[in-house]
C-alpha positions, -999 to +999 in steps of 0.1 A: +233-014-472+212+002-445+180+019-456+180+057-449+160+067-419+129+088-425+135+123-413+107+142-395+096+174-411+092+190-376+111+168-351+093+163-318+096+136-291+060+124-288+023+132-290+004+134-257-034+130-256-058+136-228-090+119-240-119+123-217-156+115-217-167+146-236-135+161-252-100+154-265-069+175-260-037+167-278-002+181-275+028+178-297+058+177-273+093+187-282+126+185-263+122+192-225+084+188-228+079+220-248+044+221-264+051+229-301+014+224-312-019+216-295-055+210-303-087+210-281-119+196-296-151+178-288-152+141-295-149+124-262-149+086-258-187+084-256-189+096-292-166+069-306-184+039-320-172+003-312-139-003-329-136+033-339-108+045-317-079+041-342-098+061-368-108+088-342-072+092-331-059+094-367-086+120-374-074+141-345-036+140-348-033+127-384-012+158-396+013+152-368+016+115-377+020+124-413+049+147-403+067+118-389+056+114-352+057+078-341+049+078-304+016+086-288+008+085-251-029+086-241-044+093-207-079+098-193-111+079-198-098+064-231-082+039-208-114+030-189-137+001-195-158+024-218-127+034-237-103+019-263-087-007-240-089-008-203-056+001-186-059-015-151-055+008-121-020+011-106-018+011-069-002+040-051+025+050-043+033+057-080+055+081-099+065+085-135+086+053-135+059+031-120+032+046-143+054+042-174+060+006-165+022+000-163+013+016-196-007-006-219+002-009-256-026-008-282-024-017-318-021+012-342-007+013-377+023+036-381+029+046-345+036+032-310+005+040-289+003+034-251-024+040-225-016+055-191-032+036-162-053+052-136-043+051-100-060+034-070-055+036-032-075+027-001-085+049+028-076+041+064-107+019+066-099-001+035-124+015+011-109+018-024-106+051-043-097+056-080-086+083-104-081+083-142-065+113-159-057+134-129-026+113-123-008+131-151-013+165-135-002+151-102+030+136-117+038+171-131+033+186-096+052+159-077+083+163-098+086+200-090+075+200-053+087+186-020+061+168+001+027+185-005-010+182-004-026+190-038-063+198-045-078+193-080-114+207-077-140+194-101-172+173-103-153+147-083-125+167-065-092+150-058-070+156-028-036+139-032-005+135-010+027+139-029+061+127-016+094+122-032+081+126-068+053+102-063+015+102-056+013+083-023-024+085-017-056+105-024-092+110-016-122+118-039-151+141-029-183+142-050-188+179-042-195+193-077-220+165-085-237+169-051-240+207-056-257+202-089-281+176-076-290+195-044-294+229-061-316+215-089-334+184-077-342+189-039-363+212-018-333+236-018-341+244-055-373+261-044-355+286-022-326+295-045-322+313-078-294+313-104-272+343-101-236+356-096-214+342-069-218+362-036-188+363-013-206+369+020-231+340+020-203+318+006-182+326+036-211+320+059-215+285+043-178+278+048-180+289+085-211+267+090-192+237+078-169+240+107-197+239+132-214+209+149-243+190+135-229+174+103-236+179+066-271+165+065-283+188+092-265+217+078-282+212+044-316+215+058-305+246+076-300+263+042-338+260+038-347+271+073-324+301+072-344+313+042-378+305+058-368+326+088-356+355+067-320+351+075-308+340+041-321+357+009-332+336-020-304+351-042-279+341-015-288+304-011-267+290-040-236+307-028-243+296+008-248+260-004-216+262-024-196+274+006-212+248+028-203+219+005-168+231-003-163+239+034-171+204+044-148+190+017-120+212+029-125+203+065-125+166+058-094+168+036-075+188+062-085+165+090-071+136+070-038+155+061-032+186+083-011+212+064-005+249+063-005+252+025-024+235-003-013+232-039-043+241-061-048+231-097-082+237-114-103+258-137-100+295-128-135+301-115-139+269-094-103+271-082-110+307-069-138+293-047-116+266-033-088+292-027-112+314-008-126+285+013-090+274+022-080+309+032-111+312+054-100+280+070-066+294+078-047+276+050-024+292+025-028+285-012-004+282-041-021+281-075-007+263-105-014+262-142-045+241-147-031+227-179-005+204-164-014+173-185+013+179-211+040+182-185+029+150-168+027+131-200+063+143-208+076+130-175+059+096-181+073+096-217+108+103-204+105+072-182+095+052-212+127+065-230+107+085-255+122+119-246 
């Protein structure tokens, strides 16, 4: 006689987890990718002791597992060398099917757990680039758009080319990290003050990025403009922000000329990029910044989980 199957108290298709360096977000996904429950908490991979990932995952999503969920898909830095198990980078082009085929199983009592790989590509000069975690958002975008250029602003901003439901290539720009370093730890810190974003000096910075001389020369100009009374101390940070984002936008558009960019990011930072793009003559279409759940659902569907 066949043993009766265990019934789930609240049937869902899978659990999706975005586990980064500093935090963990988890989603309980039902039919069609519907998010039926979610949690957002600290406890990134750097807080997990050696061998502690199974316990940390159970601590986070234990109630869902107890309710009968048996499939967990993890993305983000949890699949890096500093994470649970390294999931090797998958070379572009890649879509849900290719990513699903490259997921890495990890041992876990009571559930099937798999890690999503990061993506890698090379620029036209053969220099490698990588991403880990952003691929889930891009998969969600690619499955709903025709050919497009997507921008995911952040500490390390990503610009990705999407074609036929796949990520075909991307570039990374260290704009956010460079802004933090330059505004706090260089001579520019002496001529700037913390304060609200100012639209006019930001626009001046974006315009300056389109002029000759290059970024390194333009950076010193932020100091000399202040010395000559042409840039107020309260304006310097906004000018620097516009200058750096402007250079990033110019480089990305030179690589992939388009008339519209698909923008996905935190509201405040995305607004700066949207303004820089519009000042550069490019239309912007903004998307929900929380696309990870949709991307994990698409990958899970390719695994046969949904």
